[in-house]
N, C-alpha and C positions, 0 to 999 in steps of 0.2 A: 729605360735602363734599369736593370735589377741590381740594387746595391745591398751588399751583405756586410755585417759588422762581425768581426772576429775579436772578442774581448779576452783579456787576461791580464794577469799581473806581470808575466814575462820577466821574472826575477831570478835568473836571466832567461832570455829566449834560448830554447833548446832545438835540436834537430827535429824533435817530435813536433814542436810548434811550427817549424818551417814546413814540415810535411803537410800539416793541416792547412796552413796558409796557401801553399802552392796548389793544393787540390781544390780549395775553395776558389782560388783565382781562375782555375780551369772551368769552374761551374758558373760563376757569377760574373757579370759585366764589370763590376767595381767592388773591391773588397777594402773595407777600412779596418785596419788592425788597430785597436784602441787599447792603450795601456791604462788599466784601471787600478785603483788602490783597493787592496783587499784588507779590510779593517781587522781581520783575524790573523793576519800575517805581518811579521816585521821584515821589511824589505832590506836587502843588502845593497841594492843599487837605487840611486835616485830615479825619479820618474823621467828626468831628462836623459840620464844614462840609458835607461831601458828603451826610450824612444830612439836614441842614437843607435843602439845595438840593432834594433829592428830595421831602421832605415838602411843600415849597412848590409844586413843579412838578406834583405828583400830588394836590393838595388836593381836587380835585373827583372823584376816583376812589374811590368808596365801598368797593370790595372790595380796595383796595390798601393794604398795610401796609409801612412802611419800617423796616429794622433794620440792624444791622451785626454782623459776626462776624470773628474773627481766626484761626479754625482751618480745618479741611478742610470743603469744601462738602458732601461726602458725610455727614460727621458732622452738619452743620447741618440737612440735609434730613431725616435720621433724627430729630433732636431735635424738629423742627417737624412731624413726620408728613406731610411733603410727598411726593407720589408723582411729581412732575414737576419737572424743571429746564428752564427756558426760556432758550434762548440765541439771540441775534440774529446773523444772518450778513449781511455786506455783500457779500463777494466770495468766489471760490473759495479765495483765500489764507486767509481766516478758517476755512473748513471744515476744512482739514487739522489745524490746532491744536485746534479745538473738537471734532472727531471723536476725537482722542487723549484729550482731557479727558473726553469722554462715556464712553469705554470704561474709563478709569481710575475715574470715579465709579461706574459700574455694578459694577466689580469690588469697590469699597469699600462700596457700598450697593446691592445688587441690587434693592431695592424701589423705587428711583427711576429713572425713565426720563428721557432727555433729548429735548426737543422743540426743533427748530430752526425759527425764524421768519425768513424772508428780509425784509430791510429794504425799505421803500418806495424806489422809484427816486429819489425826491427826496433821500434821505439816504445813498445808496450810497457816496459819497465821504467822508462825515463821520466824524470820530473825535475823541475828547477831545484827543488829541495835536495834531491840526490846529487845534482851537479855541485851545488854549494858545499855539501858535506864532503864529497870526494875532493874538491879543490881545497877546502880548509885543512884536510888531512894529508895534503901533498900528493894526491893521486893525479893521474893523467886524465884530463877532461876533453881531449881533442876529438874523441869519438862521440861526444855528447852535445857539443855546441858548434855553431858555425865558426869556421877557422878565423874569420875576420874579427871575432871578439874574444878569442882565447887569451891573448895577452892582456886585455882590459880586465878580464876576470881575475887572472893571476896577480895583476898589479893590485887590485882591490883586496884580494886575500892577503897579500904580503903586508899591505897597509893595516888591515884589521889585526893580523897576527902580531905586528910590531907594536901596536897600541896595547896589546895584552901584557906585554912584558913590563 
């Protein structure tokens, strides 16, 4: 069985993420979507919230598992016996960073290859940061995230905004 790991911070999960996960699930026998902590970003949602969002957003995908991990991706892939790391690419600017990460992961775990999937053109502009910014400024995020998590995002935004007063 070919297992792939699809890592990310997913803060929050977007329709672009779901597009990549769905397509990876069509290619690989088993896909583990793993919520990782990105030390260069400050998360809006807890790791538990992000896992919950992903579980709800992927509920119909029978070969997709949701997990979280706080260490190195190379260690996680080895621990899960995964042979592929799936990364989504939106633009050329993503490639440079992801290529560097792929080479680092290969050095740390030579048994895992990285596969890049380019996002659908519908989601090329979309990022979790953009979703958070639009939500914080009162914009409509329904076209950007799975419907099942819209209310959770808006609730968190109201909580954050009320704490600023």
